[in-house]
N, C-alpha and C positions, 0 to 999 in steps of 0.2 A: 504493500500500500504506500502511496505517495500523496503529498498534498497537491491539490489542483494547481495552486500557484507555482509550485516548484516545477511541475510538469509543463505548464504553459510557458514558464520562463525558459526552460530548456528548449522547447520546440521553437519558440520565437527566435532564439539565437541560432540554433542548429539549422533551421530552414531559412534564416536571414529574411524574416518576414517583412521587415521595413524597407528592404531594398527595391521592391518591385512595384511599379505603377500599375495597379491592378483594379479592374472593376469590382472584384471580390473584396469584401471586408475580411481580410485574412487575420487569423489569430482566433482568440476566444470570442465567438459570436454570441453565445448564450451561456450564462453562468448557472451552474447546478451545484452538485454536492461538493463539499470542501475537500473530501478525501476520495482518492481514486484507486480502485483495486482492479476493476474489470473494464477493458476498453474495446469498443467495437470500431472496426475500420471499414469504411465503405466509400464508394465513389460519390453518391448523390444523397442529399438531404431530402427525403420524401416522407410522407406519412408512413409508408410501408417500412422503410428502413428504421425510422424512429420507433415504430411499434415493435419491430423485431429486436431492436437494441434493448428496449424496455423489458420485453418478455425474457430476454437473456440476462437481465439485471445488470446491464452496463452502467457504469458511472460516467462515462464519457464516450462521445462519438468523435472520431477523427476522420474528416471527409475531404475530398477534393473539391466538390461543389457544395458550398454552404447555402444558407438560406438568405443571407444578406449580401446584396450586390450594390454597395455604395450607400445603403440606407433603406429604411422602411418608412414610407410616408403615412400609412395607415395600418393598424393591426386589425385587419378584417380579412374575411375570405380565407384563402389558403395560408396566408401569413399567420392568421389567428390560430388555425387548426394545427399547424406545425409547431408554433410557439407553445400553445397549450399542451401539446403532447410532450414536448421537451420539459416544460416546467413542472407538469404534474408528475413526471417520473424522476425529476431531479437530475437529468442527464446534462452534462456539459457538452457544448458543441464547439469543436475546434475545426476551422477550415484553413486549408492551404491550397490555393489554386496555382497561380504562376510559380510561387516558390517551390511547389512540389513537382511541377513540370521541369523546372530548370536545375534542380539540385544535382550536383556532380556525383553524389554517392548513392542516393536512393530515389532520384527523380524518374518520372515517367520516361523521359527521353533517353537518358543514359541506359535505363533498363531495356528500352526497345532495341538499342544497339547490341546489348548483351545477349538478347535472344539469338543473335547471329554470331555470337562469340567475338564481337567487336568491342574494343575500348575506344573512347572518344579521342580523336586527334585534335579537335578544337571546337570552339563554340560555333553555333549556327542558329539562324532564325531570329533576326532582330525584330523586337517588338517594343515600341516606345523607348527606343534607345538602349535596350538591354537584350542580349541573346538568351533565349530560353531553351534552345535545342542544342544538339551536338551532331557532329559528323564523324564517321569512321571509314576505314579503308580495308578491304580484303587484300591479302597478299597476292592472290590471283583472281582475275575476274570471274564472277559467278553468274550463271544464267538467271534471269529474272524469275523464271518458273521455279527454280530451286529455292530462291529466297522466299517467294510467295508460299511455297509448301511449308517451309520451316516456320514462318510467322503464323500461318493458319493452324498448324499443329500445336505450337507452343502456347498460343493465345486461345485456342479452341474457338476460332472465329472464322467467318467467311471473308476471304480476301479477294479484292478485285485489283487487277493491274491495268494501267494505262500505258502502253508501250509506245509512247510518242517519241521518245529519245532513244537512248541506248538500251539494248536488251542484254548485253554482257556487262555486268555491273562490277565496278571496282570501288567507287565511293558512294556512301549512303548517308543521307541526312535524315534525322529523326525529330519529328515534332508531333506529339500526341494530340488527340482531339481535333480541333479545327486549325490545322497547320498549313492549309493551302495558301495562306498569306505569304509564305516563304518560297513560292514557286519561282519567282524571278530571281531571288537571291540564289537559289539552288542552281539555276541555269547559269547565272553570271559567274558563280564560283566553280563551275565545272563538276558539280555533284551529279553523279549518274542517276541516282534514284532517291526520290523523296518518299519517306514512309510517314503516313499520317493517319488520322482517324476518319475524317469525312471529306467529301468532295462534292461541290455543287456544280450547277450548270455553267456558271461563269468561270469556275475553276477549271473545268474540263476544256473550255475554249482557250483559256490562257495557256494551259499545258500543251495543248495541241499546236498552238501557234509558236511557242518558244523554239523548239519542241523540248519537252521535259517528261521523262518517265516517272510514274507515280505508283505507289502501292498504298491502297486504302484498306485498313483493317478494322474499322469501327471506332466511333468516338468513345463509347463506353469501354470496350475491351482494351484499347490502348492506354486507358487511364486507370485501369486496375493495378498497374505495375507499381506505381509509387507508394500507394497506401500499403500494398502487400510487402514492399521492401522495408517500409518504416516499422511494420509490426514487430519483427523479431528484435530490432534494435531497442525499441522501447520496452519490450517484454523483458529482455535480459538486463538492461540498465537499471530499471526500476522494480524488477520482480513483479511485473503485472501479468494478469491473465488477459490475453489478447485473442481476438477472433475476427474473421472477415465476414461481412454480410454481402452476399452476391445477389444483386437485383439487376440483371442485364436488361437493356432496353431493346436490343436487336439493332441499334443504330450506331 
């Protein structure tokens, strides 16, 4: 068991919460119990994940997508329902959005590269002046089909490739979730393949015209990696009971 404040202080510093210009209100979003023994890790803050955490007697939820994105104007509707569910169960809610994407040890993007047995060569994916992704390099070029198969199997997800650029891949850039904003950066830097979570109509046309090869593995699935990597670290350091709540969206 650890005090909430000690755990929050460690997370704020370890994840470098204050460094990122983020729409998410990162850090402790909702205050609950003062002592923490059991922690639920999940991607999204929804009524379902809150209810599952409460049923499992969690004292804290650590999430990638919190419930406060820059502020709440009114505590009505879904905001009321989620907040009521958290407060009635005494669950602390801690959110780490961009800080958990970008973290060099447990972040979504470094973990995406590690699925391919790659370590980051450097930063990639500039967002509001900071890089939140990483790129890596194979010793020998790999066929895009092989890379897609590895990602599909290790993430247990459906993968789609857009083979507009190279099909024999040496360099890979990784940005989980909605990472298509880095398409032009990938092309300019000579990154053969961008791995991300989702891909819209305009993104398709941009990749086609550059041309840039892209692998899309699902917003949700690509963002399970960071919270899962953070789990054992906190469990061991603070002797906590930790568990993952899986609520896939299929997106």
